[in-house]
C-alpha positions as CSV (number, residue, x, y, z in Angstrom):
1,M,-1.3,-30.6,14.7
2,T,-2.5,-27.0,14.6
3,D,-0.9,-25.0,16.8
4,L,-3.3,-23.5,19.9
5,A,-2.7,-20.3,18.4
6,D,-3.4,-20.5,15.1
7,L,-6.9,-21.8,16.1
8,S,-10.2,-19.1,15.2
9,A,-12.1,-18.0,17.8
10,T,-15.0,-20.8,15.8
11,E,-13.1,-23.4,16.6
12,L,-12.2,-22.3,20.4
13,L,-15.6,-21.7,21.2
14,S,-16.3,-25.0,20.1
15,A,-13.3,-27.1,21.9
16,Y,-14.1,-24.9,25.1
17,G,-17.9,-26.3,25.2
18,T,-16.8,-29.6,24.5
19,R,-13.7,-29.2,27.2
20,S,-11.3,-30.2,25.2
21,L,-9.5,-27.0,25.6
22,S,-9.3,-24.1,28.5
23,P,-9.0,-20.5,27.8
24,V,-6.3,-21.0,30.1
25,E,-3.8,-23.3,27.6
26,V,-4.9,-21.4,24.6
27,T,-4.0,-18.1,26.1
28,Q,-0.6,-19.4,26.9
29,A,0.6,-20.7,23.6
30,V,-0.6,-17.1,22.2
31,I,1.7,-15.8,25.1
32,A,4.5,-18.2,23.6
33,R,3.8,-17.1,19.9
34,I,4.1,-13.3,21.0
35,A,7.3,-14.2,22.8
36,A,8.9,-15.9,19.4
37,W,7.1,-12.7,16.9
38,E,7.2,-9.9,19.3
39,P,10.9,-8.8,19.0
40,R,10.5,-8.4,15.1
41,L,7.4,-7.3,14.6
42,C,7.2,-4.6,17.4
43,A,2.5,-4.5,16.9
44,L,2.0,-4.4,20.7
45,W,1.7,-1.7,23.5
46,A,0.9,-1.9,26.9
47,Y,1.4,-5.6,26.4
48,E,0.1,-7.5,29.5
49,P,0.1,-11.2,29.8
50,E,-0.4,-12.0,33.4
51,A,-3.6,-9.5,33.6
52,A,-4.6,-11.7,30.2
53,L,-3.7,-15.3,32.0
54,A,-5.8,-14.0,35.4
55,A,-8.8,-13.4,32.7
56,A,-8.0,-16.7,31.5
57,R,-8.6,-18.8,34.5
58,A,-11.9,-16.4,34.9
59,S,-13.2,-17.6,31.8
60,E,-12.0,-21.2,32.1
61,T,-13.9,-21.0,35.7
62,R,-17.2,-19.6,33.9
63,W,-17.2,-22.4,30.9
64,M,-16.8,-25.1,33.9
65,K,-19.8,-24.0,35.4
66,G,-21.8,-23.5,32.4
67,E,-21.7,-19.7,32.6
68,A,-19.7,-19.3,29.7
69,L,-20.4,-15.7,27.4
70,A,-20.3,-14.9,23.9
71,L,-16.7,-14.6,23.5
72,D,-15.6,-16.3,26.3
73,G,-11.9,-17.1,26.8
74,V,-10.9,-16.2,23.0
75,P,-8.1,-13.8,22.9
76,G,-6.4,-10.8,20.8
77,T,-6.2,-7.4,20.8
78,I,-7.4,-3.7,20.4
79,K,-6.0,-0.7,18.5
80,E,-4.3,1.6,20.6
81,N,-6.9,4.7,19.7
82,I,-10.0,2.5,21.1
83,A,-9.9,3.6,24.8
84,V,-9.3,1.1,27.4
85,A,-10.2,2.4,30.8
86,G,-7.2,3.4,32.7
87,L,-4.8,2.7,30.2
88,A,-3.1,5.7,28.2
89,M,-4.0,6.1,24.4
90,P,-0.6,7.4,23.2
91,L,-2.1,7.5,19.1
92,G,1.4,6.3,17.9
93,T,2.6,9.8,18.6
94,A,5.7,10.8,20.8
95,A,3.7,14.4,21.2
96,R,1.2,13.3,23.1
97,D,0.6,12.9,27.2
98,L,0.2,9.8,28.6
99,T,-3.0,10.3,30.5
100,P,-5.0,7.5,31.4
101,M,-8.3,7.0,30.0
102,A,-11.3,7.2,32.2
103,Q,-13.8,4.7,30.7
104,D,-13.8,1.9,27.9
105,A,-15.0,3.1,24.7
106,P,-17.9,1.3,23.1
107,P,-16.7,-1.2,21.3
108,T,-13.9,-2.0,23.9
109,A,-16.8,-2.5,26.4
110,R,-19.0,-4.9,24.1
111,L,-16.2,-7.1,23.8
112,A,-14.9,-7.1,27.6
113,E,-18.7,-8.3,28.3
114,A,-18.8,-10.8,26.0
115,G,-15.8,-12.9,27.9
116,F,-13.0,-11.4,25.3
117,I,-9.4,-11.5,26.6
118,R,-7.0,-8.6,25.7
119,L,-3.6,-8.7,25.7
120,A,-2.6,-6.0,24.3
121,A,-3.4,-2.5,22.5
122,T,-1.8,-2.6,18.9
123,T,0.4,0.0,17.6
124,M,-0.4,2.6,14.9
125,P,1.2,5.6,13.4
126,D,1.3,9.4,14.4
127,Y,-2.3,9.9,15.1
128,G,-3.2,7.3,12.5
129,M,-2.8,9.4,9.3
130,L,-0.5,6.9,7.6
131,S,-0.8,3.5,5.9
132,S,2.2,2.5,7.1
133,G,3.8,0.9,10.4
134,L,6.0,4.4,11.3
135,S,5.6,6.3,14.8
136,S,7.5,8.0,16.7
137,F,6.3,6.5,19.5
138,H,6.7,2.8,18.8
139,K,9.3,0.8,17.2
140,L,8.8,0.2,13.5
141,A,6.2,-2.7,12.9
142,R,6.6,-5.1,10.5
143,N,4.6,-7.5,8.1
144,P,5.1,-11.5,9.4
145,W,4.7,-12.4,5.5
146,D,8.2,-10.4,5.1
147,L,10.0,-8.8,7.6
148,A,11.2,-6.1,5.1
149,K,7.9,-5.2,4.0
150,N,5.1,-3.0,5.7
151,P,1.7,-4.4,7.8
152,G,-0.1,-1.1,6.7
153,G,-1.8,0.7,8.8
154,S,-3.2,2.8,10.5
155,S,-4.1,-0.2,11.8
156,S,-0.7,-1.8,11.5
157,G,-0.1,-3.6,14.7
158,A,-3.4,-5.3,14.1
159,G,-2.6,-6.5,10.8
160,A,0.8,-7.7,11.7
161,A,-0.7,-9.4,15.0
162,G,-3.5,-11.0,13.2
163,A,-1.5,-12.5,10.6
164,A,1.0,-13.7,13.6
165,G,-1.4,-15.5,15.2
166,Y,-1.3,-13.2,18.5
167,G,-5.1,-14.8,19.2
168,P,-8.1,-15.0,16.3
169,L,-9.5,-11.6,17.2
170,H,-8.1,-8.2,16.7
171,L,-10.3,-4.8,16.7
172,G,-9.0,-2.1,14.2
173,T,-10.4,1.4,13.2
174,D,-10.7,2.6,9.2
175,I,-11.1,6.4,8.3
176,G,-10.0,5.6,4.6
177,G,-8.9,2.4,4.3
178,S,-6.8,1.8,8.0
179,I,-8.5,-1.7,8.6
180,R,-9.1,-2.7,4.8
181,L,-5.2,-2.0,3.7
182,P,-3.4,-3.7,6.5
183,A,-5.8,-6.7,6.5
184,G,-5.1,-7.0,2.8
185,W,-1.5,-6.7,2.6
186,C,-1.4,-8.9,5.5
187,G,-3.7,-11.8,4.8
188,L,-6.3,-10.7,6.7
189,V,-10.4,-10.2,6.6
190,G,-10.8,-6.9,7.3
191,L,-14.2,-5.3,7.5
192,K,-15.2,-1.6,7.9
193,P,-19.0,-1.8,8.8
194,S,-21.4,0.8,7.8
195,F,-21.0,4.2,9.7
196,G,-22.6,3.7,12.6
197,R,-23.3,-0.2,12.7
198,V,-20.6,-0.3,15.2
199,P,-21.2,2.6,17.9
200,I,-17.6,4.6,19.0
201,D,-16.5,7.1,21.0
202,P,-15.7,9.8,19.9
203,P,-17.4,9.2,16.5
204,Y,-16.0,11.7,13.3
205,Y,-17.4,11.6,9.9
206,G,-16.5,8.2,8.0
207,R,-14.6,6.7,11.0
208,A,-15.9,2.7,11.7
209,A,-14.6,0.2,14.1
210,G,-14.6,-3.2,13.2
211,P,-12.9,-6.8,13.2
212,M,-9.9,-8.1,11.6
213,T,-9.3,-11.7,11.8
214,R,-8.1,-14.7,9.7
215,S,-11.8,-15.8,8.6
216,V,-14.9,-14.1,7.3
217,G,-16.6,-16.3,10.3
218,D,-14.7,-15.0,13.2
219,A,-15.3,-11.8,11.7
220,A,-19.3,-12.7,12.1
221,L,-18.6,-13.3,15.4
222,M,-17.3,-10.2,16.7
223,M,-19.6,-7.9,14.7
224,R,-22.7,-9.7,16.8
225,E,-21.1,-8.1,20.1
226,L,-19.8,-5.0,18.6
227,S,-22.9,-4.3,16.4
228,R,-24.9,-3.5,20.2
229,P,-25.9,-0.2,21.0
230,D,-24.3,2.3,23.4
231,A,-26.2,5.6,23.8
232,R,-22.6,7.8,23.8
233,D,-22.7,7.3,20.1
234,G,-25.0,10.1,18.7
235,M,-24.4,9.1,15.0
236,S,-24.6,5.5,15.8
237,L,-27.4,3.5,13.7
238,P,-30.5,2.3,15.3
239,P,-30.2,-1.3,16.7
240,Q,-31.3,-3.9,14.3
241,A,-32.0,-7.4,14.4
242,I,-29.5,-9.2,12.4
243,D,-28.3,-13.0,12.4
244,W,-24.6,-12.2,12.1
245,L,-24.1,-16.1,12.0
246,D,-25.6,-17.0,9.3
247,L,-23.4,-16.7,6.0
248,A,-25.1,-18.4,3.6
249,L,-25.7,-16.8,0.0
250,D,-26.9,-18.4,-2.8
251,P,-25.2,-15.8,-5.6
252,R,-27.5,-17.0,-8.8
253,G,-28.7,-13.7,-10.0
254,L,-26.5,-11.2,-8.0
255,R,-25.2,-8.3,-10.2
256,I,-21.6,-7.4,-8.8
257,G,-19.6,-5.0,-10.2
258,L,-16.4,-5.3,-11.0
259,Q,-14.3,-2.0,-10.8
260,R,-11.1,-2.4,-12.2
261,E,-9.1,1.0,-11.7
262,A,-9.7,4.1,-8.9
263,G,-9.6,6.9,-11.1
264,I,-6.3,8.0,-9.7
265,G,-3.6,7.7,-7.8
266,L,-1.4,4.3,-8.3
267,P,-1.4,2.2,-11.0
268,V,-2.9,-1.6,-10.4
269,A,-0.1,-3.5,-10.4
270,P,-0.5,-6.6,-12.5
271,E,-0.4,-9.7,-10.5
272,V,-3.2,-7.6,-8.1
273,A,-5.2,-6.9,-11.8
274,Q,-5.2,-10.6,-12.2
275,A,-6.2,-11.6,-9.1
276,I,-9.5,-9.6,-9.1
277,E,-9.9,-10.6,-12.2
278,T,-10.3,-14.4,-11.0
279,A,-12.3,-13.4,-8.5
280,A,-14.9,-11.9,-10.9
281,R,-14.8,-15.1,-13.0
282,A,-15.1,-17.7,-10.2
283,F,-18.4,-15.4,-9.2
284,A,-19.6,-15.4,-12.6
285,D,-18.9,-19.2,-12.8
286,A,-21.3,-19.6,-9.5
287,G,-24.0,-18.0,-11.5
288,A,-23.4,-14.3,-10.7
289,T,-23.8,-11.3,-13.1
290,I,-20.3,-9.4,-13.5
291,E,-20.4,-6.2,-15.0
292,E,-17.9,-2.8,-15.6
293,A,-18.2,-0.6,-12.5
294,P,-16.3,2.8,-13.4
295,P,-14.3,4.4,-11.2
296,V,-15.5,7.0,-8.0
297,L,-12.6,9.3,-7.5
298,T,-11.1,12.3,-9.4
299,R,-8.2,14.6,-8.5
300,E,-10.2,17.6,-7.7
301,M,-11.9,15.1,-5.1
302,L,-8.9,13.4,-3.5
303,N,-7.2,16.7,-3.5
304,G,-9.8,18.3,-1.6
305,L,-10.3,15.5,1.0
306,D,-6.7,16.1,1.3
307,D,-6.9,20.0,2.0
308,F,-9.6,18.8,4.6
309,W,-7.8,16.7,6.6
310,R,-4.9,18.4,6.6
311,Q,-6.2,21.4,7.9
312,R,-8.1,19.1,10.3
313,A,-4.5,17.8,12.1
314,W,-3.0,21.3,11.7
315,A,-5.8,22.3,13.7
316,D,-4.5,20.0,16.6
317,I,-0.8,19.3,15.7
318,G,-0.6,23.3,15.2
319,A,-1.6,24.4,18.7
320,L,1.0,21.8,20.4
321,P,4.0,23.9,21.6
322,A,7.0,23.5,19.7
323,E,8.6,20.8,21.5
324,K,5.9,18.8,21.3
325,Q,5.8,19.7,17.7
326,A,9.4,18.6,17.3
327,L,8.8,14.9,18.5
328,I,6.0,14.1,15.6
329,L,7.1,12.0,13.3
330,P,8.8,14.4,10.4
331,Y,6.6,13.1,7.2
332,I,3.0,14.0,9.4
333,F,4.5,17.1,10.3
334,A,5.6,18.2,6.7
335,W,2.0,16.8,5.6
336,A,-0.3,18.6,8.8
337,K,1.8,21.7,8.0
338,G,0.6,22.0,4.5
339,G,-2.5,23.0,6.2
340,E,-1.8,26.0,8.1
341,A,-1.9,28.6,5.2
342,L,-5.2,27.0,4.0
343,S,-8.0,29.5,3.3
344,G,-11.6,28.9,4.9
345,L,-13.0,29.0,1.5
346,R,-10.6,26.2,0.2
347,V,-10.9,24.0,3.1
348,Y,-14.7,24.6,2.5
349,R,-14.6,23.5,-1.1
350,G,-12.1,20.4,0.3
351,M,-14.9,19.0,2.3
352,S,-17.3,19.5,-0.3
353,Q,-15.3,17.3,-1.8
354,M,-15.8,14.7,0.3
355,I,-19.5,15.4,-0.2
356,A,-19.1,14.8,-3.7
357,I,-17.2,11.4,-3.6
358,R,-19.9,10.0,-1.1
359,D,-22.7,11.3,-4.1
360,A,-20.3,9.4,-6.9
361,A,-19.7,6.2,-4.6
362,L,-23.6,5.7,-4.2
363,K,-23.9,6.5,-8.0
364,Q,-21.5,3.6,-8.6
365,G,-23.1,1.1,-6.6
366,A,-26.7,1.7,-7.2
367,P,-26.7,-0.8,-10.2
368,F,-25.1,-3.5,-8.4
369,D,-26.0,-6.0,-5.1
370,F,-22.1,-5.8,-4.7
371,V,-18.9,-4.1,-6.1
372,I,-15.6,-5.7,-6.1
373,S,-12.4,-4.1,-6.4
374,P,-8.5,-4.3,-5.1
375,V,-8.0,-3.1,-1.5
376,A,-4.8,-1.7,-3.0
377,P,-3.2,-0.9,-6.3
378,V,-0.2,-2.7,-5.2
379,P,1.5,-5.5,-2.4
380,S,3.0,-4.3,0.2
381,Y,6.0,-2.1,0.2
382,P,9.6,-1.3,2.3
383,A,8.6,-1.3,5.7
384,E,10.4,1.8,6.5
385,L,8.6,4.3,3.7
386,A,5.5,6.1,5.1
387,S,3.4,5.2,2.0
388,P,4.1,3.2,-1.5
389,I,5.3,6.8,-2.7
390,D,6.5,7.7,0.5
391,D,5.6,11.7,-0.4
392,P,3.7,13.3,2.0
393,A,3.0,16.1,-1.1
394,R,0.5,13.0,-2.9
395,P,0.0,11.0,0.8
396,F,-3.1,9.3,-0.5
397,E,-2.1,7.6,-4.1
398,H,-2.6,4.2,-2.6
399,I,-6.2,4.9,-1.3
400,G,-8.6,5.3,-3.8
401,F,-10.3,1.9,-3.7
402,T,-10.6,2.4,-0.1
403,L,-11.7,5.8,0.9
404,P,-15.3,5.9,-1.0
405,A,-17.0,3.9,1.3
406,N,-15.8,5.4,4.5
407,M,-17.6,8.7,2.9
408,S,-20.7,6.9,1.4
409,D,-21.5,4.8,4.8
410,Q,-21.2,1.8,2.6
411,P,-19.8,-1.7,4.2
412,S,-16.8,-2.7,2.8
413,I,-14.1,-5.7,3.5
414,A,-10.7,-6.8,2.6
415,V,-10.3,-10.6,2.2
416,P,-7.3,-12.7,0.9
417,A,-7.6,-13.0,-3.1
418,A,-4.3,-14.5,-3.4
419,M,-0.4,-14.4,-3.1
420,T,2.3,-12.4,-5.6
421,A,5.0,-14.3,-7.0
422,T,7.1,-13.2,-4.3
423,G,4.7,-14.6,-1.6
424,L,2.6,-11.5,0.1
425,P,-1.1,-11.3,0.3
426,I,-3.3,-9.7,-2.0
427,G,-6.1,-8.4,-1.2
428,L,-9.9,-8.5,-2.3
429,Q,-12.8,-5.9,-1.3
430,I,-16.5,-6.7,-1.5
431,T,-18.4,-3.4,-1.3
432,G,-21.8,-3.3,-0.4
433,R,-25.6,-1.2,-0.5
434,R,-25.6,0.9,2.8
435,F,-26.4,-0.9,5.7
436,D,-25.9,-4.2,4.1
437,D,-23.5,-5.5,6.9
438,L,-24.3,-9.1,6.4
439,G,-24.3,-9.3,2.8
440,V,-20.9,-8.0,2.5
441,L,-20.0,-11.1,5.0
442,R,-22.3,-13.4,2.8
443,L,-20.7,-12.4,0.0
444,A,-16.8,-12.6,1.5
445,H,-17.6,-16.2,3.2
446,L,-18.8,-17.7,-0.2
447,W,-15.3,-16.2,-1.9
448,E,-13.6,-18.0,0.9
449,R,-15.2,-21.6,-0.5
450,L,-14.8,-20.3,-4.2
451,R,-11.0,-19.2,-3.7
452,G,-9.7,-22.7,-1.7
453,P,-6.8,-22.7,0.2
454,L,-3.7,-20.0,0.7
455,P,-0.6,-20.7,1.8
456,P,-0.5,-21.1,5.6
457,Y,0.4,-18.2,7.8
458,P,4.0,-17.4,8.3
459,K,5.7,-19.0,11.4
460,P,8.3,-17.0,13.7
461,D,10.9,-19.1,12.8
462,A,10.4,-19.1,9.6
């Protein structure tokens, strides 16, 4: 029998509706799963099991009265950089003061309004500037598939929590791959929506909040709620009537670009390349036309972006007193300090390269309905490292496939593709035209059917 902690949100809502399951017993099962896994995974911060049980009892009452909300009684987590009223936001760093937040951020509010049961915040690296579970504030987060491996980041805890079965719904953020990279390395579905599709506060160029789940159907359930309007985000898209749960797609006639290389950075590992080739053949067999899609990034683009982000980080870190700076993860401090002496002209040129990435990504995708690629060029790497090459002088050599969609506003999703010979997940990335979030979900849902089953998620006694 399937453990209640492993049921999807879709299955839970159906079972609650027939009263064959209660939110209380499901939340108890998830709490038991967390107790078994968390001492080794270190995915959570501000874990509140008693508050979650109280919310589950309130949800059970609403179901009994026929007053259930859209996600009533479904448990999960919210990344710590998405504000929860009354809870501090450490941003993964020991240098930050733990001041309680005044109000829920828009994504937190939308999930709460839908009856979602928040168990905890999920951990992240310092300031979200790593694709790693390293943090100066939290214990090292690890990957449930192999505790010696990294869950990725910056939505590190969310990736680990989703793969471990800490409930079916998890919320991350993404400004260069921070949802999709941990989703790919942890065997999850992770959607970076179109820029502005999910209101967030504070908004920032390229930043998006989105679902991290075990299935496309559950990601669609979350998007139905997260995409509701909120006036606090002045960069959000106008509200749009989207039938998020209509995931049917006929692939015949679709033009799909196959991007094999990122253009710069780490070379694609053979097992990763093989998994993406297999996906391309499956889509072709289903009736789509597959054509080569060129790389997007150049060294000038990536170095320019690095200049801009270093200087942006140093603007905050450099203003801290020395005793606070000393608390920051050394890798992050060394990387950010590289922005201290950059000239205004160089930083301006770096920002201009972000626009160049945008233009190149949109040009690449223009002939196609979708572009498929690896999520990351390599499978997960040792847990103790800050990145696959662990070098603050070359911090972004692994984000060549994920970064462009952040700069171009395009929706982009990671979906499990295959497993390595050593049992680590490999992610397939699907990127769509600007604002076609539903189309991306639909193609990912089709891929789930074409791909067939993968090994079951790891258990804490494995």
